[in-house]
C-alpha positions in Angstrom: 0.1 0.0 0.1 1.3 3.6 -0.6 2.6 5.7 2.1 2.2 9.5 2.6 4.7 10.1 -0.1 3.0 7.8 -2.6 5.7 5.0 -2.4 4.5 1.4 -2.0 5.3 -0.2 1.3 4.7 -3.6 2.5 1.6 -3.6 4.6 1.1 -7.2 5.5 2.9 -10.7 5.0 6.2 -9.5 6.3 7.1 -13.2 6.5 6.8 -13.7 2.7 10.3 -13.4 1.3 9.5 -12.4 -2.3 7.8 -9.1 -1.2 11.0 -7.7 0.0 12.9 -8.1 -3.3 13.7 -5.2 -5.2 12.7 -6.4 -8.6 9.4 -7.8 -7.0 8.7 -4.4 -5.7 9.3 -2.9 -9.2 6.6 -5.1 -10.6 4.2 -4.0 -7.7 4.9 -0.4 -8.6 4.1 -1.0 -12.2 0.7 -2.7 -11.3 -0.1 0.2 -9.0 0.8 2.9 -11.5 -1.0 1.1 -14.6 -3.9 -0.6 -12.6 -3.2 -3.8 -14.6 -2.3 -7.3 -13.6 1.4 -8.4 -14.1 3.9 -10.9 -13.1 3.6 -14.7 -12.9 1.2 -16.1 -15.2 0.6 -12.9 -17.3 2.3 -11.5 -20.5 3.7 -8.5 -18.5 6.9 -9.2 -16.5 6.2 -13.0 -16.5 9.6 -13.8 -14.9 8.4 -12.6 -11.6 8.0 -14.9 -8.7 4.5 -13.7 -7.8 1.2 -12.7 -9.5 0.2 -9.1 -8.8 -3.2 -7.7 -8.9 -4.1 -4.0 -8.5 -6.4 -3.1 -5.7 -8.7 -0.4 -7.4 -11.3 1.5 -5.6 -13.8 4.1 -6.9 -11.3 6.9 -6.4 -8.3 4.9 -7.9 -5.5 2.4 -6.8 -5.3 1.9 -3.1 -2.8 -0.9 -3.2 -1.4 -4.2 -4.8 -2.1 -7.8 -3.9 0.9 -10.1 -4.7 0.2 -13.8 -4.7 2.9 -16.7 -5.2 0.9 -20.0 -5.5 2.3 -23.2 -4.7 1.1 -24.5 -7.9 1.5 -21.9 -10.8 -0.8 -23.8 -13.1 -3.7 -22.9 -11.0 -3.3 -19.2 -12.3 -4.0 -20.6 -15.7 -7.4 -21.7 -14.7 -10.2 -19.1 -15.6 -12.4 -19.6 -12.6 -9.3 -19.3 -10.0 -8.2 -16.2 -11.7 -11.7 -14.8 -11.6 -12.0 -15.7 -7.8 -8.8 -13.9 -7.2 -9.9 -10.7 -9.1 -13.2 -10.8 -6.9 -11.1 -11.1 -3.7 -8.8 -8.2 -4.9 -12.2 -6.0 -5.6 -13.4 -6.8 -2.1 -10.2 -6.0 -0.5 -9.9 -2.9 -2.4 -13.4 -1.8 -1.3 -12.7 -2.4 2.4 -9.4 -0.5 2.2 -11.2 2.5 0.6 -13.9 2.6 3.1 -11.4 2.4 5.9 -9.6 5.4 4.4 -12.5 7.4 3.9 -13.5 6.8 7.5 -10.2 8.0 8.4 -10.3 11.1 6.2 -13.9 12.0 7.7 -12.6 11.3 11.2 -9.6 13.6 10.5 -11.8 16.4 9.3 -14.2 16.2 12.3 -11.2 16.4 14.6 -9.8 19.3 12.8 -13.2 21.1 12.7 -13.6 20.4 16.4 -10.2 21.7 17.2 -11.0 24.8 15.3 -14.2 25.3 17.0 -12.6 24.8 20.5 -9.7 27.3 19.5 -12.3 29.7 18.4 -14.3 29.2 21.6 -11.3 29.5 23.6 -10.1 32.8 22.2 -13.5 34.3 22.2 -14.2 33.3 25.9 -10.7 33.9 27.2 -10.1 37.2 25.5 -13.4 38.6 26.8 -13.0 37.3 30.3 -9.5 38.5 30.4 -10.0 41.8 28.8 -13.0 42.8 31.1 -11.4 42.3 34.5 -7.9 43.6 33.2 -9.8 46.8 32.2 -11.4 47.1 35.8 -8.0 46.5 37.5 -6.3 49.0 35.2 -8.7 51.7 35.7 -9.3 51.4 39.5 -5.5 51.2 40.0 -5.0 54.1 37.8 -7.3 56.1 39.7 -5.7 55.4 43.0 -2.3 56.2 41.6 -3.3 59.6 40.1 -5.6 60.9 42.6 -5.7 58.7 45.7 -5.8 61.9 48.0 -8.9 63.0 46.4 -10.9 60.0 47.4 -12.4 59.5 50.9 -11.5 56.3 52.6 -14.7 54.6 51.7 -14.2 55.2 47.8 -10.6 54.1 48.4 -11.6 50.9 50.1 -14.1 50.1 47.1 -11.4 50.7 44.6 -9.2 48.3 46.5 -12.0 45.7 46.8 -12.7 46.2 43.0 -9.1 45.4 42.1 -8.9 42.3 44.6 -12.3 40.9 43.3 -11.3 41.1 39.6 -7.8 39.8 40.5 -9.5 36.6 42.0 -11.6 36.4 39.0 -8.6 36.4 36.7 -6.9 33.8 39.0 -10.0 31.6 38.8 -10.1 31.7 35.1 -6.5 30.8 34.7 -6.8 27.9 37.4 -9.7 26.5 35.4 -7.7 26.6 32.1 -4.8 24.9 33.7 -7.1 22.3 35.4 -8.7 21.5 32.2 -5.4 21.1 30.5 -4.1 18.9 33.2 -7.1 16.6 33.3 -7.1 16.1 29.4 -3.5 15.4 29.2 -3.8 12.8 32.0 -1.5 15.0 34.3 -3.9 14.6 37.1 -3.8 11.4 39.2 -6.8 10.3 41.4 -5.8 9.6 44.8 -8.8 7.9 46.4 -8.9 7.9 50.2 -11.7 7.5 52.6 -13.0 10.9 53.5 -15.6 12.0 55.7 -18.4 13.6 53.4 -19.6 16.1 56.0 -16.1 17.5 56.3 -15.8 17.7 52.6 -19.0 19.7 52.4 -18.1 21.9 55.3 -14.7 22.8 53.7 -16.3 23.8 50.3 -18.9 26.0 52.2 -16.3 27.7 54.3 -14.5 28.7 51.0 -17.8 29.9 49.4 -18.8 31.7 52.7 -18.4 35.2 51.3 -20.0 34.6 48.0 -23.0 32.8 49.5 -23.5 35.4 52.2 -27.1 36.3 52.7 -28.3 33.0 51.3 -29.9 30.1 53.3 -27.8 27.1 52.4 -29.0 23.8 54.0 -27.2 20.5 54.0 -28.7 17.0 54.3 -26.4 14.0 55.1 -27.7 10.9 56.8 -25.8 9.8 59.8 -24.9 6.4 58.3 -23.1 8.0 55.3 -19.8 8.6 56.9 -16.7 7.6 54.9 -16.6 7.8 51.1 -13.6 6.8 48.8 -12.6 9.8 46.8 -9.8 12.4 46.0 -11.0 15.1 48.5 -8.9 17.9 46.7 -10.6 17.0 43.4 -14.2 16.5 44.7 -13.9 19.6 46.7 -13.1 21.4 43.5 -16.3 19.8 41.9 -18.4 21.1 44.8 -16.9 24.6 44.6 -17.6 24.8 40.9 -21.2 23.6 41.4 -21.9 26.0 44.4 -20.1 28.9 42.4 -22.6 28.1 39.4 -25.5 28.2 41.8 -24.4 31.5 43.2 -23.7 33.0 40.0 -26.9 32.0 38.0 -29.6 32.4 40.7 -31.2 35.4 42.4 -29.0 36.7 45.3 -31.4 35.7 48.2 -32.4 32.3 46.7 -31.7 29.3 48.8 -29.5 26.4 48.0 -29.7 22.9 49.1 -26.8 20.2 49.4 -27.8 16.5 49.9 -25.7 13.4 49.9 -27.1 9.8 50.1 -26.2 6.2 49.4 -27.8 4.7 46.5 -27.0 1.2 46.0 -23.2 0.9 45.2 -22.7 4.7 44.8 -23.1 7.7 46.8 -25.0 10.8 45.3 -24.2 14.4 45.9 -26.6 17.1 44.7 -26.6 20.9 44.6 -30.1 22.4 44.1 -31.1 25.9 43.5 -34.1 27.9 43.1 -33.0 29.9 40.1 -34.6 30.1 36.5 -33.7 26.4 35.6 -32.1 25.0 32.6 -33.6 25.7 29.1 -34.7 22.5 27.2 -32.0 20.6 25.5 -29.2 22.3 27.6 -29.0 19.5 30.3 -26.1 17.8 28.6 -24.4 20.8 26.7 -23.6 22.7 29.7 -21.0 20.0 30.5 -19.2 20.6 27.2 -15.9 22.8 27.3 -16.6 26.6 26.6 -20.5 26.1 26.2 -22.3 28.8 27.9 -26.1 28.6 28.3 -28.4 30.9 26.5 -29.2 32.8 29.8 -25.5 33.3 30.6 -24.6 34.4 27.0 -27.3 37.2 26.8 -27.2 38.8 30.2 -23.4 39.4 30.3 -22.4 37.2 33.2 -18.7 36.5 33.4 -17.4 32.9 32.6 -15.5 30.9 30.0 -17.8 27.7 30.4 -15.0 25.5 31.9 -16.4 24.9 35.4 -18.8 22.3 34.6 -16.6 20.7 32.1 -13.9 20.4 34.7 -16.6 18.7 37.0 -17.4 16.2 34.4 -13.8 15.3 33.8 -13.0 14.9 37.4 -16.2 12.9 38.3 -15.5 10.5 35.1 -11.8 10.1 36.3 -13.4 8.8 39.5 -15.6 6.4 37.8 -18.7 8.2 38.5 -21.6 10.2 36.5 -22.6 13.8 36.5 -26.0 15.3 35.3 -28.2 18.3 35.6 -31.9 18.6 35.6 -34.8 21.1 36.3 -36.5 20.9 39.9 -40.2 20.6 40.4 -41.3 24.2 41.5 -38.5 26.1 39.7 -34.7 25.8 39.8 -32.1 23.3 38.9 -30.3 20.3 40.3 -26.8 19.4 39.5 -25.8 15.9 40.9 -22.9 13.5 40.7 -22.4 9.9 41.7 -19.2 8.2 43.0 -18.7 4.5 43.3 -18.5 2.9 46.7 -15.4 0.5 46.2 -13.9 -1.6 49.1 -14.6 -1.5 52.7 -14.1 1.5 54.8 -11.5 1.5 57.7 -13.0 1.1 61.2 -13.8 4.2 63.0 -12.2 4.9 66.3 -14.8 4.7 69.1 -15.9 7.9 70.6 -14.5 8.6 74.2 -16.6 8.0 77.1 -17.7 11.4 78.6 -16.1 12.5 81.7 -18.4 12.9 84.8 -18.3 12.7 88.4 -17.5 9.2 89.8 -20.5 7.6 91.6 -19.7 6.6 95.2 -20.7 3.1 96.5 
């Protein structure tokens, strides 16, 4: 079969000695170029050791089939020659279909790469430009006329610089996380962790953005230890909580629940926001996808948070989903497999009290 440069290379049958000989390869090249049979049993280059048939598809030659029969007289039987030609046609068709499938796949990959590149440039350039402009404007005002501002205004400018700096840092972290996950650079280190402590840590880190909201958690007493990578799953919880905070009314409640369901543990973050538009339940987990509501109201975001959640949960062997709630709002949930047996918990210490006298 031809390589990328158009030169014939042995595709199979490496153990066949005649295929490696230079003069036999020359016969194969002639057959490939002229799309005619040649070699043993033909009038063209009959001194060859093998009989060569062109493998011709609908778009031209795709290769050459060389056969060295144990009995050369069988090549002179018309039915045998016709049978070989039928085989050659079938092989050529199969090769051509495989090549066309590979070409289609390459085109799809290239188109997807271009789409992702365009989405990345569009999202990142906007999300970088906006906070940079805010930081530049606020810091410039402080540098040029800090004395003209009262303490409250100065503090507001400092806070603006800090908030937008954090936003930039978050964007860069998401980009780096997505790159590490897709390149296989993130290794899952599963350890038995207390689910309540994990939820508490995530809520503590989100305490400022969630200030003023009613946040409730529901974790059954029997659900204690779960095998997971606490750093990565906490990142999933942070992204889901941030998503709920960003796309719901400021005073609306958020509910976090955890439960065992068969051989998995299910964790859900539910809100009372506008819910999900029909058809976006799966799309929102794609890279750089931003829902219609987010795209039209100017909310910041590169569309990476939920994609990172899906990648982390998938690396744990779990699943993630989103659905609308009855009564309004949306629920984002994910499952993690319960594998193995948890270590025994240390018994709680006996309470210290007064000794009873006998």
